[in-house]
C-alpha positions, 0 to 999 in steps of 0.5 A: 330802109322804107323808101316811101317814108320821109328820110332824114340824113343827119349824120353827114360826116358819118354817112358820106364817102370817101372818109379820107376827105373828112376829118374831125379837125379843121384841115384845109384839104378836108371837110371838118366833121362838126357835131350839132344838136337842135331841139329834135335833131342831133348829128354831124355836119360837114364844114369847110371854112374860108380858104379850105379846099376839100375834095368832093364827098358823096351821099348814097341815099339808096332811095327809089321813086320821087322825092322833094329834097330839102337841105339843112345848112348852118347859118354861118355857111356862105355857099356850096354846090350839090349835084345828083347823079343824073343832073347835068351840072351842079346847083349853088346853095346859100343861106338867106340873110347875113351869116352872123357869128351868133346866128346859131341856127340851121336853115332848111331850104328846098332844093328840087324834086327828083326821081331818086332811083339810083341817085347819089348826091355829090357835095362840093365846095368851089375852092378857087373862088373868093374865100367862103364858108360851106356848112351842110347839116342834113338832107331831108327826102320827102316822098311824093305821091303819084298825083304829086309827081304827075302834077309836078311834071305837068307844071314843068311842061307848061309854057305859059308860066315862062315869064321871068328874065334873069340877068347876071353880072358876070364880075360877081359870078366870077368872084363867087364861082371862078369857073375852072372847068365846064363843070364849074361853068354849068352851075351858072345855068343849072341853077335855073332848072325847075323855074319860071325863067324864060330868058337867061342873060349873061353879061359880056365882060370882054369889054373890060380888058385892062391890065393892072397898071403895075404890069403884074397881076400878082404885084398890085394892091387890089381894093377887094379880094374879089378883084384879085380873083377876077383879074386872074379869072377874066383872062383864063376862064371867061373865054368865047369857047366857054360862053359858046358851050354854056349857051348851048347848055342853057338852050338844051335846058329849054332856056332862051339864052342872051348875052348882054353888055353895059353900054357905058362900060368904059371904066370906073373911078378910084379905087377900082381903076388901074385894073381890069375895069379899064377898057383899052379902046377907051384909053386909046381914043378918049381924047378923040371920042369923049363926051363933052359937057356944055361948058367944054369939060371932057366926061369919062365916057365915049360918045355914040355920035362918033362912028368909030365908037359905034363900030367898036360896040357893034363889033362886040355885039356881033361877036356875042351873037355869033356864039349862038345866043338867041339874043343880045341885050343892051344894058342902059341901066348902068353907065351914062352919058351916051351923047352930050355936047360934042362938036358933031352934036353941036354942029348938027343942032345948029344946022337944024335949029339955028342956035347953039345947044350948049346953053340949053338944058338936057330936057329941052325937047329939041336937045332930047330929041336930037340926043335920042336920034343919035342913039337911034341911029346906032341901034339901027346900025346894030340891028343891020349888023346883026342881021348881016352877021347871022343871016341864018336866024333872027337874033333878038335885040333887047334894051334894058332902059330906065324907070319910065319912057321919060327917064329913058329919053332923058339919057337918050334911050328912046325904046318906043322909037326903036320898037316902032322901027322894028329894031328891038324885040324886048324891053326891060324896064329897070327901076332907076332914074337919072336926072340933070337938076338945074336949080338956083340962079343959073339962067339968063332969062326968067323963063329959064330957057338958056343957061349962063355957062359961067354960072353953070361951071361954078354950079356943077362944082358946088356941094351936090352933083347936078346929076341926081341918081336916087338909086334903085327904086320901086316908085318915085313921084314925078320930078320937076324938070328944069322949068319946074314942071313935074315929069314922069308917070304919076303912078305905078299904073301909068308907068306900066300902061305906057310900057304895055302900050308899046308891047301891044302896038309893036309886038315887043315883049316888056319885062318889069324889073323888081328890085331890091335884090333881097326881099322876104318871099311875101314881099316878092309875091306882093310886088309881083302881084301888084305889077300883074294887077297893073297890067304887066305880063313879064318880070325881070331880075337884075343880078339874079346870080345873088338871088338864085343861091338863096333858096328860101327867097328863090322858092318864091322868085322861081315861081313868080311866072305862075301869074294865075296861081300866085294869089293862092301861094303862101310865103313858103315858110314850113314848105320851102324853108324852115329854121331850126335853132341850134342848142349845141355846136361843136360840143359847145352849149349855146342854148342859154349862155354863149361861150366867150361872148356871154348871154 
């Protein structure tokens, strides 16, 4: 075989070893050899459907020198893992978009660049996770010139392109991967090789420590298949020892490692209750430390005005920091409220302003100021606790806030004050806003300064919640406050400017999150360029565990730190991803009439 020509390995069922792990029929414990044909390519793919649990198989390309590696996968595939001999861990591969039954095509995606000398490819399906399909058709190896290799190595050595912040929701990760060994765990971090990711933030889910209400995890009616898997995995796989090892693994890769936690993670409503989403501290203390609405109604969240709540949460963060993480992240984009009208808050407000705060709107400047003050006290205590617990190094403290400074302060998150006091080292602006909306005849006065609490009680039980959450957004026009005055940035530029002013003044790093999770590569590029053009310097990606396996989209996302080169990037079609229509699959002709389903 001539090593320096493009090579296509299209008969994987014939070329992979060991043969005892491959079968012409659909055995649970083996890869199924499935013949296929596109217009130009004919071969046999490896398939394992849903609960199939095949053993690893290996492809020995016998190549020397550097190649770009592309992988062909049937669109009905969900997920599989690949590893070269010299790789420290596996990489997830998944198709973009919906894997519909009639999607008769093979998606070819870029995996990585590598020196293939002496390398073998391992193909694996993780069988302990949520049932899923794995279908891999071919490997294409495209030789790289000496100039291309030199340019690639120089690019990988750059530090100025490391501008991306990736955060993982670990519940989803446990359902997708369900690590059984560190080999499985390493996938989580390994996916970020050859990317512009600077920070990898992994959610701490030790705070969810509930047991099924039946007392038996095998005798519980779960709302989703993944919840059954997670309930078992969260006790056995998600351990401090695993996280500590994974932290070091990421640092050895050159990543900055962070552990994150949702600041309002106290539980969840039906049907996701009565299982692991329960927090035992909440259950034991909710009668003492709950948030209380202005009409006296208890809210299913604990309040940060109580020292006991702050101490509990600080203890969680200190434990995370001691595992070796470079920083910890406070996630305020999931879970509110953090402080409302609890008696200690009412007493403090009356002592300061001489009146009861409960008839006042949350956006009353005095109410907002005092609520922010409570959370600022907590963040100061957290900063001191981290410094005391890990005196040998400065553990970073990151804050993931809402869409704008106004939206963040509306839920008591005053990142500007935290930066000013030197408490935090990074801000991540997540595109979400939550507002209290008070409409109609609710007021005791024409100027709408004081609520009629009896009317308020009826109002909150009306047809629409008074707490409005429009979901994840790109940009939302200013919303009227309780007095009808529009509040919030009037443009995306105004929003970016207010965050970047904090970065310039106080030295914190600001990351602007891009949502939604799934977009075409051209849209990712457009959104990133817009933010850069408006003054942003760093980007963030929530739920990155969903984005990174979809290698077509990831081919753009992973390079978005190349701020200066980005305008010249194509969308990647034909270079990083391509689509090949199937004519035959498993001896069925699907080129015209689709068997059983018609044309």
